[in-house]
C-alpha positions as CSV (number, residue, x, y, z in Angstrom):
1,M,7.1,-12.5,14.8
2,I,6.4,-9.7,12.3
3,I,9.2,-9.6,9.7
4,K,7.6,-7.1,7.3
5,E,5.3,-4.6,9.0
6,R,2.1,-3.3,7.4
7,K,2.6,0.3,6.1
8,M,0.4,2.8,4.4
9,P,0.5,1.6,0.8
10,L,2.2,3.9,-1.7
11,I,-0.9,4.1,-3.9
12,I,-2.8,5.6,-0.9
13,R,-0.1,8.2,-0.2
14,K,-0.1,9.1,-3.9
15,L,-3.8,9.5,-4.1
16,N,-3.8,11.6,-0.9
17,A,-1.2,13.9,-2.3
18,L,-3.1,14.2,-5.6
19,L,-6.3,15.2,-3.7
20,R,-4.2,17.8,-1.9
21,R,-3.0,19.2,-5.2
22,L,-6.3,19.2,-7.2
23,P,-8.8,22.0,-7.4
24,Q,-12.1,21.2,-5.7
25,H,-14.0,21.3,-8.9
26,H,-11.6,19.3,-11.1
27,P,-13.6,16.9,-13.3
28,Q,-11.5,13.9,-12.2
29,R,-11.8,14.6,-8.4
30,K,-14.8,12.4,-7.7
31,D,-13.1,9.4,-9.4
32,I,-10.0,10.0,-7.4
33,E,-11.9,10.3,-4.2
34,A,-13.7,7.1,-4.9
35,S,-10.4,5.3,-5.6
36,F,-8.9,6.7,-2.4
37,A,-11.9,5.5,-0.4
38,K,-11.7,2.0,-1.9
39,Y,-8.0,1.6,-1.2
40,M,-8.4,3.0,2.3
41,A,-11.2,0.5,3.1
42,G,-8.9,-2.3,2.0
43,Y,-6.0,-1.0,4.1
44,R,-8.2,-0.6,7.2
45,G,-9.5,-4.1,6.7
46,E,-5.9,-5.5,6.5
47,E,-5.0,-3.5,9.6
48,S,-8.0,-5.0,11.5
49,I,-6.6,-8.5,11.0
50,D,-3.4,-7.6,12.9
51,Y,-5.3,-7.9,16.2
52,V,-6.2,-11.6,15.4
53,L,-2.6,-12.3,14.2
54,G,-1.4,-11.0,17.6
55,F,-2.7,-14.2,19.2
56,L,-0.3,-16.4,17.2
57,P,2.8,-17.6,19.1
58,E,5.6,-15.2,18.2
59,K,8.4,-17.8,18.1
60,E,6.5,-20.2,15.9
61,Y,5.1,-17.9,13.1
62,Y,6.8,-15.3,10.9
63,I,4.4,-12.7,9.4
64,L,5.0,-10.6,6.4
65,H,2.4,-8.0,5.2
66,D,1.8,-6.7,1.7
67,V,4.4,-8.8,-0.1
68,R,4.7,-8.2,-3.9
69,L,6.8,-10.7,-5.8
70,S,7.2,-11.7,-9.5
71,D,6.8,-15.3,-10.7
72,G,9.0,-14.4,-13.7
73,V,6.2,-13.3,-15.9
74,R,4.0,-11.0,-13.8
75,Y,3.8,-9.6,-10.3
76,F,1.4,-10.8,-7.6
77,Q,0.7,-9.3,-4.2
78,I,-0.2,-11.2,-1.0
79,D,-2.0,-9.3,1.7
80,T,-0.5,-11.3,4.6
81,L,1.9,-14.2,4.5
82,I,2.5,-16.5,7.5
83,V,5.6,-18.8,7.6
84,S,6.0,-21.7,10.0
85,S,8.4,-24.6,10.0
86,K,5.5,-26.9,8.8
87,F,3.6,-24.8,6.3
88,I,3.1,-21.4,4.7
89,L,-0.3,-19.7,4.8
90,L,-1.5,-17.0,2.4
91,L,-4.2,-14.6,3.4
92,E,-6.5,-12.5,1.1
93,I,-8.3,-10.0,3.2
94,K,-11.7,-8.5,2.1
95,N,-13.3,-5.6,3.9
96,I,-16.6,-5.4,2.0
97,S,-19.8,-4.4,3.8
98,G,-23.2,-5.8,3.1
99,T,-24.4,-9.4,2.4
100,L,-21.7,-11.3,0.4
101,V,-22.6,-14.0,-2.1
102,F,-19.8,-16.1,-3.5
103,D,-21.1,-16.9,-6.9
104,Q,-19.2,-20.0,-8.1
105,T,-21.1,-20.3,-11.3
106,F,-19.9,-17.0,-12.7
107,N,-16.8,-16.7,-10.5
108,Q,-17.6,-13.4,-8.8
109,L,-18.3,-12.0,-5.4
110,I,-21.7,-10.2,-5.2
111,R,-22.3,-7.6,-2.5
112,I,-25.9,-6.9,-1.7
113,T,-26.7,-3.6,0.1
114,D,-30.2,-2.1,0.4
115,E,-31.5,-4.4,-2.4
116,K,-28.7,-3.3,-4.7
117,E,-26.2,-5.8,-6.1
118,E,-22.6,-5.1,-7.0
119,A,-20.1,-7.6,-8.5
120,F,-16.5,-7.9,-7.5
121,P,-13.7,-10.3,-8.8
122,D,-13.8,-13.7,-7.1
123,P,-11.4,-13.6,-4.2
124,I,-11.2,-17.4,-4.1
125,L,-9.9,-17.4,-7.7
126,Q,-7.6,-14.6,-6.8
127,I,-5.9,-16.3,-3.8
128,Q,-5.7,-19.6,-5.8
129,R,-3.9,-17.7,-8.6
130,H,-1.6,-16.1,-6.1
131,E,-0.9,-19.5,-4.5
132,Q,0.1,-20.9,-7.9
133,Q,2.4,-17.9,-8.6
134,F,3.9,-18.2,-5.1
135,R,4.6,-21.9,-5.7
136,A,6.4,-20.9,-8.9
137,W,8.4,-18.3,-7.0
138,L,9.4,-20.8,-4.4
139,H,10.5,-23.2,-7.0
140,Q,12.6,-20.6,-8.8
141,H,14.4,-19.8,-5.5
142,H,15.0,-23.5,-4.7
143,F,12.4,-24.0,-2.0
144,H,10.6,-27.3,-2.7
145,Q,7.9,-29.4,-1.2
146,I,6.6,-26.8,1.3
147,P,2.9,-27.2,2.1
148,I,1.0,-24.1,1.2
149,E,-2.5,-23.2,2.4
150,S,-4.6,-20.2,1.4
151,L,-7.6,-18.4,3.0
152,V,-9.9,-15.6,2.2
153,I,-10.6,-13.6,5.3
154,T,-13.8,-11.6,5.6
155,L,-14.3,-9.0,8.3
156,I,-18.1,-9.3,8.4
157,K,-20.3,-12.3,9.3
158,N,-23.1,-11.7,6.8
159,S,-22.5,-14.1,3.9
160,R,-24.3,-16.8,2.1
161,D,-23.8,-19.3,-0.6
162,N,-25.8,-22.4,-1.8
163,Q,-22.6,-24.3,-2.5
164,A,-21.1,-24.4,1.0
165,E,-18.3,-26.8,-0.1
166,H,-16.7,-24.0,-2.1
167,L,-16.4,-21.8,1.0
168,E,-13.8,-23.9,2.9
169,M,-11.3,-21.3,2.0
170,V,-13.5,-18.4,3.2
171,I,-13.6,-17.7,6.9
172,H,-14.4,-14.8,9.3
173,S,-11.4,-13.2,10.8
174,G,-12.4,-14.4,14.3
175,K,-11.8,-18.0,13.2
176,L,-8.3,-17.5,11.9
177,S,-6.5,-18.9,15.1
178,K,-8.7,-22.0,15.0
179,K,-7.9,-22.5,11.3
180,V,-4.2,-22.2,12.0
181,N,-4.5,-24.8,14.7
182,D,-6.2,-27.1,12.2
183,F,-3.3,-26.7,9.8
184,E,-0.9,-27.5,12.7
185,R,-2.7,-30.8,13.3
186,L,-2.7,-31.5,9.5
187,Y,1.0,-31.0,9.0
188,L,2.8,-32.7,11.9
189,S,6.4,-32.8,10.7
190,P,8.6,-29.7,10.3
191,I,9.7,-29.1,6.7
192,L,11.8,-25.9,7.1
193,T,14.8,-25.7,9.5
194,D,15.5,-22.4,11.2
195,K,18.3,-21.8,8.7
196,L,15.9,-22.3,5.7
197,I,13.3,-20.1,7.3
198,K,15.8,-17.2,7.7
199,K,16.9,-17.7,4.1
200,L,13.3,-17.7,2.8
201,L,12.4,-14.6,4.8
202,R,15.6,-12.8,3.5
203,Q,14.7,-13.7,-0.1
204,M,11.1,-12.5,0.2
205,S,12.2,-9.2,1.8
206,K,14.9,-8.7,-0.9
207,K,12.6,-9.5,-3.8
208,H,9.6,-7.5,-2.6
209,T,8.9,-4.8,-5.1
210,P,6.3,-2.1,-4.1
211,L,3.7,-1.2,-6.7
212,S,4.3,2.3,-8.1
213,I,1.6,3.9,-10.3
214,D,1.8,7.2,-12.3
215,L,-1.5,8.7,-11.1
216,L,-1.2,11.7,-13.5
217,Q,-1.1,9.4,-16.4
218,R,-3.8,7.1,-15.0
219,F,-6.3,10.0,-14.5
220,D,-5.1,12.0,-17.5
221,I,-4.1,15.0,-15.5
222,K,-1.6,17.5,-16.8
223,T,1.2,18.8,-14.5
224,D,0.0,22.4,-14.9
225,E,-3.4,21.4,-13.5
226,L,-1.8,20.7,-10.1
227,L,-2.0,23.4,-7.4
228,T,1.4,24.7,-6.4
229,G,2.7,26.3,-3.2
230,V,3.0,25.3,0.4
231,H,0.0,24.2,2.6
232,C,-0.4,25.7,6.0
233,P,0.2,22.8,8.5
234,D,-2.4,24.3,10.9
235,C,-5.4,25.3,8.7
236,G,-4.5,23.8,5.3
237,Y,-4.6,27.1,3.5
238,L,-2.7,27.3,0.1
239,P,-0.4,29.0,-0.6
240,M,1.7,30.2,2.4
241,K,4.0,33.2,1.9
242,R,7.8,33.0,2.3
243,M,9.1,36.0,4.4
244,Q,12.2,36.3,6.5
245,A,13.2,32.7,6.3
246,K,9.7,31.6,7.4
247,W,6.4,30.5,5.9
248,I,3.5,32.7,6.9
249,C,-0.2,31.7,6.5
250,P,-2.3,34.7,5.2
251,K,-5.4,33.1,6.6
252,C,-4.5,32.0,10.2
253,L,-1.2,33.9,10.5
254,K,0.6,30.9,11.8
255,T,4.3,30.6,10.9
256,S,6.5,27.6,10.1
257,K,10.1,27.1,9.2
258,D,9.7,23.7,7.5
259,A,6.2,23.7,6.0
260,H,7.8,23.2,2.6
261,L,8.9,19.7,3.5
262,M,5.4,18.4,3.1
263,A,5.1,20.1,-0.3
264,L,8.3,18.2,-1.4
265,V,6.7,15.0,-0.3
266,D,3.8,15.8,-2.6
267,Y,6.2,16.6,-5.4
268,E,8.1,13.3,-5.0
269,L,4.9,11.3,-4.9
270,L,3.4,12.9,-8.0
271,L,6.2,14.2,-10.1
272,G,9.4,12.3,-9.3
273,S,12.3,11.9,-6.9
274,T,14.6,14.5,-8.5
275,I,14.2,18.3,-8.5
276,N,16.3,21.3,-9.7
277,N,16.3,24.9,-8.5
278,C,13.8,26.0,-11.2
279,Q,11.4,23.2,-10.4
280,F,11.7,23.9,-6.7
281,R,10.9,27.6,-7.2
282,Q,7.9,26.8,-9.5
283,F,6.4,24.2,-7.2
284,L,6.9,26.2,-3.9
285,L,6.2,29.6,-5.5
286,I,9.5,31.1,-4.5
287,S,10.8,33.9,-6.7
288,S,14.4,34.0,-5.7
289,S,16.9,31.5,-7.1
290,S,19.4,32.2,-4.3
291,I,16.8,31.6,-1.6
292,A,15.8,28.3,-3.3
293,H,19.5,27.3,-3.4
294,K,19.9,28.0,0.3
295,M,16.8,26.0,1.2
296,L,17.9,23.1,-1.0
297,C,21.4,23.1,0.5
298,S,20.0,23.2,4.0
299,M,18.2,19.9,3.5
300,N,21.5,18.0,2.8
301,L,20.0,16.2,-0.1
302,P,22.2,14.0,-2.4
303,V,23.1,16.0,-5.5
304,S,24.3,15.4,-9.0
305,G,25.9,17.9,-11.4
306,S,27.0,21.4,-10.7
307,F,25.9,25.0,-10.9
308,K,22.8,25.4,-13.2
309,D,22.7,21.6,-14.0
310,K,22.6,20.6,-10.3
311,I,19.9,18.0,-9.5
312,Y,18.7,17.2,-6.0
313,F,17.5,13.7,-5.0
314,L,14.5,13.9,-2.7
315,H,14.2,11.4,0.2
316,P,11.8,8.6,-0.3
317,S,8.3,9.6,0.7
318,E,8.1,6.9,3.3
């Protein structure tokens, strides 16, 4: 049973919004595109494991995706977490193409493609560290003596290593069901009652804290470098014109009554969850304060303050 579904990560939505709002020839654009591609590959890899997870009996396993918790000192994120009455399984999912070499001497993962080598952090060390942090989290929340297993899931079959004994934690996605059955035979006695499982699931859902990154700060981009205006939902042209309570695209001539909603999603992802009349006009390129006021009021947003000091709280981008 899926308790926490896999959703498009906030970092991907933010990167996508930033790419929509950066000029094509901005000096940081290539770095942002590379970062976006890396996160998307990871997300697609995590999505692909959902098919395999679908073969697990729903009533016996509880699945949570992208769980980010704190051990009291620092945060850690688990790609997929599976809870049963007998054990808990942590999955680290790697979607990396090419030939993979798990270098246990220097604790790194090496990807070989077209005779080129590229080093990545060791996913075995990563999942072992997350397991240690998760044990600390369980102890803090009074869950004791629960068997925990960890696996690194690869989505390609092409890997090699001279030290095969170190790869017990690394399996291809197609072998996940078999590995779960192995754990079932290893742990015969239930540890968690239904009541304790529900309590644990509630605690993890409650304590989950999504990662939020200020991308403008990370890539050293100033606010005035962002493109303003409303994108055409049909052809993507920027900016549309506001005329007679509608948005009109100068390029394809399509009209829209609510094209500004996507612009406000971009604003919230990149600049913050509150906005005032002046900021609304500047970002959407609206000249009239009264028109901006009517548009803001029509969205029934939560507000704070009055008159010129009124602040509107944008809905979460999800």
